[in-house]
RONU-699698 format. One record per residue (C-alpha): residue in one letter; z, x, y. Coordinates in pm, whole numbers, padded with zeros to 5 digits, always signed. Each point is the difference from the previous one (the first is absolute). Example, Ala and Ser with C-alpha at 12.3 -4.5 7.8 and 13.67 -1.06 7.14 Angstrom:
REM RONU-699698
a+00780+01230-00450/s-00066+00137+00344/
//
This chain:
REM RONU-699698
m+10508+01330+05155/t-00336+00160+00080/e-00167-00108+00324/t-00378-00009+00009/t-00026+00263+00275/t+00147+00291-00196/h-00133+00330+00138/p-00237+00151-00261/s+00151+00349+00028/a+00352-00140-00034/a-00102-00208-00304/s-00138+00308-00172/l+00331+00175+00057/l+00181-00274-00187/d-00242+00042-00290/r+00072+00373+00001/h+00377-00049-00020/r+00015-00331-00188/a+00155+00144-00315/r+00290+00146+00199/l+00059-00330+00181/d-00008-00199-00324/a+00246+00238-00166/a+00236-00024+00298/v-00015-00379+00007/a+00075-00010-00373/a+00292+00241+00039/c+00151-00207+00281/a-00009-00302-00231/s+00135+00174-00310/r+00249+00235+00177/e-00085+00259-00265/y-00047+00371+00071/y-00309+00082+00200/s-00097+00276+00239/a-00344+00052+00147/f+00073+00342+00150/d+00136+00290-00203/e+00336+00126+00127/s-00036+00351-00144/p-00138+00265+00239/s-00112+00201-00303/p-00339+00172+00014/r-00070-00159-00338/v-00004-00334+00183/y-00144+00082+00341/g-00198+00315-00069/e+00066+00368+00046/t-00077+00012+00373/a+00142-00329+00127/a+00348+00128+00087/a-00125+00305+00188/e-00262-00201+00186/g+00256-00264+00098/k+00248+00263+00118/a-00272+00167+00204/a-00102-00335+00152/f+00360-00070+00104/e+00052+00347+00144/a-00327-00022+00192/r+00148-00299+00187/l+00293+00200+00135/g-00020+00084+00367/t-00318-00205+00055/a-00106-00327+00159/f-00039-00265-00269/p-00358-00140+00011/l+00072-00365+00066/e-00076-00245+00279/t+00252-00257+00126/p-00121-00265+00247/g+00204+00011+00319/a+00131+00351-00065/a+00075+00248+00276/g+00102+00357-00074/t+00152+00113-00326/v+00335+00026-00176/a+00126+00263-00245/t+00342-00105-00129/e+00036+00119-00360/r+00228+00271-00133/s+00023+00069-00372/p+00348-00039-00152/y-00089+00333-00159/g+00032+00166+00339/f-00327+00021+00195/d-00196-00205+00252/l-00315-00162-00131/g-00164+00020+00341/v-00248-00278-00080/s-00096-00204+00304/y-00112-00363-00001/p-00139-00238+00264/r+00292-00154+00189/a-00023-00380+00003/v+00058-00108+00359/d-00216-00302+00090/v+00126-00275-00230/d-00243-00254+00144/a-00296+00220-00097/l+00147+00064-00343/m+00044-00372-00069/a-00350-00082+00124/a-00156+00265-00222/a+00199-00113-00302/r-00116-00359+00042/a-00366+00077+00069/g-00103+00028-00366/i+00201-00288-00146/r-00285-00247-00051/p-00230+00219-00215/w+00304+00119-00194/r+00108-00360-00057/d-00350-00096-00108/a-00009+00281-00257/g+00223-00227-00210/p+00271+00093-00249/d-00237+00180-00235/g-00164+00202+00275/r+00327+00100+00165/t+00158+00083-00335/g-00294+00224-00089/v+00036+00191+00327/c+00376+00041-00048/l-00045+00121-00356/e-00247+00260+00126/i+00258+00113+00257/l+00253+00055-00277/d-00255+00195-00199/r-00068+00233+00293/l+00369+00041+00076/h+00047+00097-00363/a-00264+00268+00044/r+00223+00150+00273/i+00327-00034-00191/f+00095+00369+00018/e-00060+00010+00375/l+00207-00318+00036/a+00277+00152-00212/g+00023+00296+00235/a+00011-00233+00299/v+00275-00213-00157/q+00199+00305-00111/h+00004+00155+00345/t+00079-00314+00193/s+00252-00166-00232/g+00166+00300-00164/q-00083-00118-00350/a-00059+00277-00251/f-00369+00048-00079/v-00006-00172-00339/m+00185-00301+00137/a-00232-00007+00301/f-00297+00003-00237/q+00145-00274-00217/a+00181-00232+00243/g-00215+00077+00303/g-00326+00013-00194/a-00039-00152-00347/h+00281-00255+00017/a-00088-00100+00356/l-00358-00058-00112/d+00127-00215-00286/r+00210-00207+00241/a-00300-00044+00230/l-00216-00106-00295/e+00272-00242-00104/a-00012-00158+00346/l-00379-00032-00027/a+00028-00160-00342/y+00251-00258+00117/a-00199-00071+00315/w-00328-00042-00187/t+00171-00237-00244/e+00146-00210+00280/m-00323-00004+00203/t-00211-00105-00296/r+00239-00268-00122/t-00201-00258+00197/p-00376-00027-00064/a-00240+00080+00281/t-00171-00340-00036/a+00071-00321-00185/i-00170-00335-00054/w+00241-00288+00063/e-00093-00334-00155/k+00211-00315+00025/p-00110-00294-00218/g-00071-00321+00192/r-00133-00355-00064/g-00317+00059+00196/g-00048+00349-00132/p+00204+00316+00026/l+00095+00172+00323/r-00131+00354-00022/m+00082+00295+00223/e-00054+00372-00007/k+00296+00208+00118/t+00014+00364+00102/f+00322+00203-00003/t+00014+00325+00198/v+00274+00263+00005/v+00073+00086+00362/p+00228+00276+00133/r+00316-00056+00201/g-00077+00259+00269/v+00079+00362+00072/a+00244+00163-00245/l+00244+00272+00107/v+00131+00251-00254/i+00300+00201+00123/g+00034+00312-00212/c+00318+00177-00107/n+00090+00369-00020/t+00109+00028-00363/f-00278-00181-00187/p-00290-00021+00245/t-00262-00108-00254/w+00202-00173-00273/n+00166-00234+00248/s-00305-00056+00225/w-00291-00043-00236/p+00106-00331-00161/g+00015-00179+00337/l-00306+00177+00136/f-00221-00098-00292/a+00152-00347-00042/s-00090-00074+00362/l-00340+00169+00004/v-00131-00160-00319/t+00100-00346+00125/g-00219+00048+00307/n+00241+00133+00262/p-00067+00308+00213/v+00285+00249-00031/v+00164+00218+00264/v+00197+00278-00169/k+00292+00127+00210/p+00138+00305-00185/h+00346+00147+00039/p-00034+00287+00249/a+00134+00242-00262/a-00243-00114-00271/v-00342-00059+00154/l-00233+00214-00210/p+00014-00201-00328/l-00089-00319+00187/a-00259+00173+00218/i-00180+00106-00319/t+00035-00357-00126/v-00149-00149+00317/q-00278+00258+00000/v-00106-00098-00352/c+00026-00373+00081/r-00226+00042+00301/e-00254+00206-00192/v-00032-00256-00278/l-00014-00294+00240/a-00278+00166+00198/d-00191+00096-00316/a+00015-00364-00115/g-00132-00128+00333/f+00325-00115+00161/d+00173+00090+00323/p+00222+00305-00064/d+00243-00126+00264/l+00119-00250-00258/v+00248+00280-00081/t+00143+00212+00281/l+00274+00259+00042/a+00250-00047+00283/a+00182+00332+00035/e+00269+00042+00265/e+00266+00219+00151/p+00345-00094-00137/d+00104-00152+00335/d-00310-00218+00039/h+00156-00289-00199/l-00350-00105-00099/a+00107-00197-00306/a+00207-00239+00212/a-00284-00047+00248/l-00256-00067-00273/a+00222-00225-00210/v+00029-00272+00264/r-00367-00007+00101/p-00147-00350-00046/e-00293+00146-00197/v+00238+00149-00260/r+00064-00257-00270/l+00129+00223-00282/v+00257+00281+00016/d+00106+00231-00284/f+00306+00218+00062/t+00211+00241-00203/g+00304+00153+00166/g+00344-00059+00142/n+00178-00329+00048/a+00011+00009+00379/f-00376-00002+00059/g-00071-00212-00307/d+00237-00267+00128/w-00157+00027+00345/l-00347-00056-00145/e+00112-00305-00195/a+00161-00146+00313/n-00266+00087+00256/a-00343+00019-00167/r+00005-00379-00026/q-00378-00040+00016/a-00041+00207-00318/v+00093-00011-00365/v+00235+00298-00031/f+00055+00188-00327/t+00301+00232+00013/e+00166+00247-00231/k+00329+00116+00152/a+00325+00164-00104/g+00229-00111-00280/v+00285+00116-00219/n-00132+00066-00348/t+00269-00045-00262/v+00094+00117-00350/v+00267-00185-00198/v+00149+00229-00266/d+00204-00180-00265/s-00058+00199-00320/t-00268+00209-00164/s-00115+00104-00344/d-00110+00345+00123/f+00209+00144+00281/a-00206+00318+00044/a-00330-00191+00014/m+00142-00244+00255/c+00120+00285+00221/q-00332+00179-00035/n-00193-00314+00094/l+00216-00067+00305/a-00011+00365+00108/f-00379+00000-00009/s-00008-00320+00205/f+00234+00147+00263/a-00195+00327+00017/l-00357-00131+00004/y-00141+00071+00348/s+00359+00057+00115/g+00077-00370-00015/q-00246-00068+00283/m-00141-00306-00173/c+00060-00365+00077/t+00063-00046-00372/a+00250+00285-00048/p+00343-00108-00132/q+00294+00032+00237/n+00302-00207-00110/v+00131+00066-00351/y+00282-00237-00095/v+00237+00132-00268/p+00320-00164-00130/a+00310+00195+00105/a+00119-00024-00363/g-00309+00188-00109/v-00331-00043-00184/a-00020-00046-00376/t-00234+00256-00159/e-00090+00116-00350/d+00271+00269+00037/g+00275-00211+00150/v+00086-00123+00348/r-00112+00212+00296/s+00187-00027+00330/p-00188-00040+00330/a+00066+00368+00070/e-00150+00091-00337/v-00304-00219+00073/g-00045+00190+00327/a+00040+00331-00183/g-00253-00108-00262/i-00257-00083+00264/g+00082+00325+00179/a-00058+00200-00317/a-00333-00177-00050/l-00096+00085+00358/d+00088+00364-00068/r-00231+00003-00301/l-00281-00160+00198/l+00041+00200+00319/g+00171+00325-00101/d-00319+00202+00040/d-00128-00011+00359/a-00366+00035-00091/r+00028-00296-00236/a+00225-00197+00233/v-00244-00008+00291/e-00265-00161-00219/l+00234-00294-00050/l+00183-00009+00333/g-00287+00065+00237/g+00105+00051+00362/i+00228-00196+00231/v-00235-00209+00211/n+00187+00021+00332/e+00322+00109+00169/p+00175-00342-00011/v+00002+00023-00381/v+00183+00334+00021/r+00253-00145+00244/r+00070-00297-00228/l+00040+00232-00297/e+00246+00224+00184/a+00202-00298+00125/a+00020-00172-00339/g+00267+00234-00136/r+00239-00109+00273/r-00014-00361-00118/g+00168+00054-00338/a+00081+00249-00274/v-00284+00241-00073/l-00054-00013-00375/v-00324+00200+00004/a-00074+00220+00300/s-00347+00051+00142/r-00137+00350+00023/t-00283+00165+00189/v-00301+00098-00210/r-00231+00282+00100/h-00366-00089-00040/p-00187+00284-00173/t-00319-00061+00200/y+00106-00149+00334/d+00285+00194+00159/d+00058-00258+00272/a+00010-00305-00228/t+00314-00214+00012/v+00108-00074-00358/r+00336-00144-00108/t+00137-00123-00331/p+00166-00344-00019/t+00367-00060+00068/i+00214-00259-00179/v+00292-00143+00196/g+00287-00188-00161/l+00107-00328+00159/t+00198-00310-00091/a-00093-00365+00026/a+00196-00012+00327/d-00250+00237+00169/a-00255-00274+00068/d-00061+00131+00351/v-00155+00307-00162/y-00193-00124-00303/e-00138-00325+00147/s-00242+00200+00218/e-00295+00204-00119/c+00054+00375+00030/f-00363+00107-00034/g-00030+00339-00164/p+00168+00200-00281/v+00333-00188+00011/a+00152-00218-00273/y+00332-00180-00012/l+00208-00030-00318/i+00215-00306+00070/e+00311-00080-00201/t+00057-00370-00067/a+00269-00207-00169/g-00241-00059-00287/t-00354-00101-00088/d+00054-00354+00126/e+00080+00136+00345/s-00294+00241-00023/v-00237-00288-00069/a+00150-00213+00277/l-00035+00285+00251/f-00356+00062-00114/r-00099-00364+00044/d+00171-00040+00337/t-00119+00327+00151/v-00363-00050-00098/q-00005-00361+00117/r+00128+00107+00341/h-00160+00341+00045/g-00292+00010-00244/a-00119+00241-00268/m-00329+00112-00149/t+00142+00094-00341/a+00302-00053-00222/a+00109+00134-00337/v+00264-00066-00262/y+00143+00209-00281/s+00186-00196-00266/t+00016-00025-00377/s+00119-00360+00035/p-00272-00267-00010/e+00235-00231+00187/v+00040+00249+00286/v-00375+00059+00017/d-00051-00376+00019/q+00262-00019+00274/v-00178+00265+00206/r-00337-00164-00063/e+00136-00323+00147/a+00139+00189+00298/a-00337+00168+00053/l-00174-00336-00008/d+00252-00138+00249/a-00051+00300+00227/g-00378+00008-00046/v-00033+00363-00108/a-00185+00169-00287/l+00228+00127-00276/s-00030+00296-00238/e+00216-00007-00312/n+00138+00304-00185/l-00261+00253+00108/l+00061+00306-00215/g-00347+00149-00041/g-00303+00083+00209/v+00005-00305+00227/f+00215+00006+00314/v+00132-00276+00222/n-00180+00129+00310/q-00344-00004-00161/s-00229-00302-00027/a-00330-00037-00181/a-00293-00170+00169/f-00146-00303-00181/s+00331-00053-00183/d+00302+00049+00228/f+00027-00188+00328/h+00124+00222+00282/g+00256-00209+00184/t+00042-00372-00050/g+00006-00152+00347/a+00315-00179-00117/n+00266+00209+00179/p+00034+00159+00346/a-00151+00337-00101/a-00356-00139-00009/n-00167-00331+00075/a-00294+00063-00235/a-00087+00167-00331/y-00268+00255-00080/t-00221-00173-00104/d+00026-00355-00119/g-00217-00297+00093/a+00220-00087+00298/y-00057+00351+00139/v-00374-00059+00035/a-00054-00377+00018/s+00134-00048+00353/r-00241+00262+00137/f-00292-00245-00008/r-00075-00369+00027/v-00265-00218-00166/v-00209-00206+00242/q-00229-00269-00138/s-00309-00186+00113/r-00146-00308-00171/r-00318-00208+00015/h-00150-00303-00169/i-00257+00054-00268/
//
């Protein structure tokens, strides 16, 4: 739908980026491969000076006051410490006066609403373009707040996050334009037809609150931010105190583009806090806040769902991601694939596998049956190949994001038999970085008190079962009750694969089947893979289907006789 009052500058932005929008819309419909932003940090892609300039831009931020205004702020906060062992020292306005913040956020709603879907989409596409221009700076910010290795920070925190944001824009534009802006309604009648003109206007729900997380500050925040902004809602971004800089850069770019296009920059604001301020809870229940996006632990996610009753709440919480191992045609490739999934970013991903169910009688392979102990040893050997060299290992493992992850890792070995021990890795560049390899702990089906809870970090459980039927039953039951973001199966039997597919449908979780090559269960591709389903307790929404965006706006009509 295109309202008649579209801002001229905003309309020209849509023209500028129309090809990218059209390609994204087509990819969402086809589910074929598409990426608008190159994931390679190579100078052949981004130019010879881009990496150095981005690194310099990030380093210039350290120890300075970030140039950003927050309505209702008083004083500053500086709360970030790199998992690689140093304080960032960046200070931000401390959001204190929530009344002032809400008033400022709402002040520019009407012109932003009147810009229409095309105008708002053009502005948001321009924001993505300018964020892309700062991708190396963003990668440094993500690396040193989340602990991701640089290449992963560039890809997941930069290129892939931009793709997910573009995906949200494409879905939102499609949903907003599904209804025409105007229509002529004519009902035949004996004395002549009844004729009316009707106008249909997309209107926002209200202020949107995005609550950022520590591990994926951009990838997890940008879909909700852009889905809300493009549908007409002002957005308050409340970053995790340990990962402010990536979202401060995001808000800075949003405000610059909004102002350049003639809109109120306070349509996007940053609400930084001290860890004990509990600002997210205060903001979430404000009557002005009608949309909340949250990624994080179950306790606060459940609290939001129960208490932010005036808002539509989108949550991604904890779950127990599961792998059912029945048989395999390539034992070494299976072990290598699982080892990579356990090691990537030290398992600090909501999609990382945790529970691996293996029949006590063993797993049929191309070289005979392998016992559970031999499966553990095979994965351990693959981890040794991946992580044996410290300099190579840190580029896959990254850094441990915070001390609770270390404590969980150290406690995990006391819960069962340690099949693969974790070791400390020395980072060749950052002496004070905390880097650990994954551990694999052997359990039995009776140890439900251990494996039915998420152990976030580099911990996996190899769980012996009475057989594949029990493995599948445990998978279905555990995910239905506790949730999961991902699931996988290894089997050479079509009947077993079908059985696990049915269980995955019952449990409402995405399934990967017999991954032996360069695709891993904890990775998802924008425009093709949905992240989460909203069909189990781990998440109540999916990145980014129509349902994710459609409830962020309403269509209000007016009608008149002709």
